[in-house]
N, C-alpha and C positions, 0 to 999 in steps of 0.2 A: 765256216769259215773254223781256222786251224784251233786247236785243245790247248793251255799247255798242260805236258804230261800227267799232272798228278790231279789233275781234273778228270783229265780223260782216266785216267784208270777208275777214279773214282766213280764216272760214271759206269764204266765198264764194270763195279763189282755191284753193282746195284742191277744192273741189268742180268749177270747172271745168276742172283741172291733172287732174281722175281720170275727167270727164265727155269732155273734150276739146270741148266744145260746151251751153250750156246760156240757156234764156231770159228774160227777164227775170217771167213770171207763174210756172215754178218757182220760180225762187228766191225772190219774192215770198210766194209759200205757203211756200216751208221755213221761213222765218225769221221767217212772221208779220209779216211787215211792206208797208207801200203799192209800188207800182210805182216810182214819182218816189225815193223812199229807196234802190231797188235803184239805180234809173239814176245818182243821185250817186254811190254807190258804185262800180257801173262806171267812171264817168269816172275818180273818183281813182284805183282800179289801174291804166287805161288811160294814164295820165298818167304811173305811176312805171312804166310798162316788166310789168307781171306780169300782164294779160290784155290783149287786141282785143276792143274796142267793134264788135259788125256788129250789123242791123237787129234786133233784136226780141229780143238778151240780147249772152253772149259768149261769146268762143270762147279756147286756149289758146296762148299764144307758140308754142307747135312741137306740129307735129299727133304726134294717140295714138300709141303705139308709139315715138315715139322717145325715150328712158329718159334718153338722156342730156342732151337736153333739156330735158324735164322735172327732171330734180333740177340742171341749172344755176339755174333758174328758182328752186326753191326755197334754193337758194344765196344767192339775192341778195333771196329776200321775210326781212324781221324780220334784215339782215344784220348791221346795229349790234345789237340785241338778244342777237346770236347771241355776237358779239367778245366783249359784254361777260361774257355766261356764259361764255369761254374764258377771262377773264382770273383771273374768278374762282378757275374752279376751276384754274386752275395753282398758286394759293395753297395749295389743299390737298394737290396731290402732291407727295412726295418723290422722293427717286432708292434707286435699286436694288426698288421695288415695282413688285407685277406686276398688270395690268390687265385686265380686259374689254373690250371696246369693242364695241357694235354702229351698223349702218348708220344714216346718218341725216344733212342737214346741217350737224345743231347739233353732230353728234360728230366730223364731220369738220375743222367748226371748232376744236374744242374740240384734235383733233388737229394740226393746224398750230403753235397756243401750245404743248400737250404735248411735241411732238419736239422742241425746245429744252433739257427736263431731263435728266438724266444717267442713263443708262444700268437706262432701265426697259425690263420685259416684258409684251410689250401681244399681247393675243391678240385677234383680231377676222376677223370676216368679210366685213371690206369690204375688197375690192384696193384702196382709193383712200385708204384710211386703214393698210391696211399701206406703201403705197408713200409717203406722207404719211411714216409713222415713221423706217423705212426711209434716209430721204436725208436727215432732220435733223440736227441739231447733236447731241442728247443720245447718239446710233450707238443704241439701244435694238436689243432683241433680237426680234425680232417673228416670231411664229405665224400664218399664214393659213390658216382652219379650210376643209375644203374640203367636198364636198356640190353639191348642184345649183345652178349657176351662175344666177343673172336678173342678165342684162345693163343690164335696165332701171336699175338702183340699181348694178351692181356687187360683188354682194355671189352667198353661197353659203347654202343655206337648206335645210331641209328635215332626215329623218331621221337622216344621216350626219353633216352639221354638229353636230348636238344631242349624237349618241352623241361624237364626238370633243368636246365643251365639258367632257363631264362627264369628261374623264382629266386637266384640268388642274385647279388648284387656282389662285384671286385675291385678292388684297387687296380687289381692290375691282374691283366689275362698274360700269363709265361706261355710263349708254343713254339715249337721247331715244326718246318714245313718242308719241304722236301725239293723246292727251288725260290731262288729268286731273282728276276732280271729287272730292269729300268721299268717296266708295266706295273710288277705287284711280286705277292706271293703267292706259292699254288702246290698242291700238294699231288701223286699219286691216289691219294684213296677217296673217290669221292663221300663216301662215309667221315671220314675223319678232317675232311676238308668243313663239312656240312658243322662237326663238333664245336672247332675251329673258329666258324662268321660266328655262332649262338656264343662262344666267350669272349669272342670280342662285341659284340652288340652289349653284351653283360656287363663289360666290361668297366671303369673310368679309364687305362691308360692300359696300351699292348705292347708287350718287349719280345720281339722276337728275336728267340737265340739260336746262330747258326752257322756251324761253319763254312771255312774258305769253299771247298769241293761244292757247292751247293750256290755260287753265286755264275750268274749269268745263264742259268739254265731254265732249262722252263718244262713244265708238269702238266697236265690233262684238264687239274680242274683249280680255278680261281679261288684264294683265300679271303686275298684284300688287295686294294690298290697302297702304294709306299704311304700316299700321303696319310692313312689310318695307323699306322706306325709312330707310334713315339718313341720308341727305344729300340737300336738293331746294337746288341751282343753278341760278338765277335771273334775270331782268333788274328784275323789278318785282314790289315786295311781293305778297303773292295778297290779295284780297280778305278780306272778314272770316268768309264762312263758310267758304272753301277754309282760310283763316288759323287757323281757330279748330280747322280738324277736323284737318291735319295739328298741332297743338300735340297733340290729341289722340293722336294718333299718338306723337309723342316724335322728328317729323324735324325734322331742325338744315334751319332754313331761311337759306341765302341770298343775295337779294334784292336 
């Protein structure tokens, strides 16, 4: 099935970031499109600073293994959309709420806005999100989960973190995900999916924050079904197929 150019380009960015370098031929086969179309996509993405064009393909703007650089690249990707999401989310959060927030560029941008809200309690596995709230004007009470530390995303993961999550109870889990389609939400990391599922289990409500580039995509590891989502905050109205599935699942969409 063909994809809209901006959706395809977002997926190309993800593939290049994950693999470090990839050829035009592999991308053309992956997206069932022509090499000429892929070359045009790479030109657009290179001009925007999301990747580097090389002979016969594309390369990540930072070498593989330099997690900070990759995370910063994700922060820049679709940044206006993520800021729109953050402002919409802020209207749904009130002082004194207890929130789970998982690791991601979208949740970090949301944290920068939510940190202005007074007297929140925030439980997170992200050191960046913990620092954002602890230094914010809202004087949040911040709890940083322990466990195995992954420097690429500045986060804790694994069984220790998941067990700690079970000792808390939150009003809402605010999660970002790698993909969403009519069946549910997914992630590319089994460890991050484990953390997300634990946060859902320990929360009264679930809010998924996701930009339009993740719509109707698939990832390897399931996080939850659409029916488990209470709120979906995004930058654009989902297309007809996804919108119908969200409506059938009684998800409140803010797009």
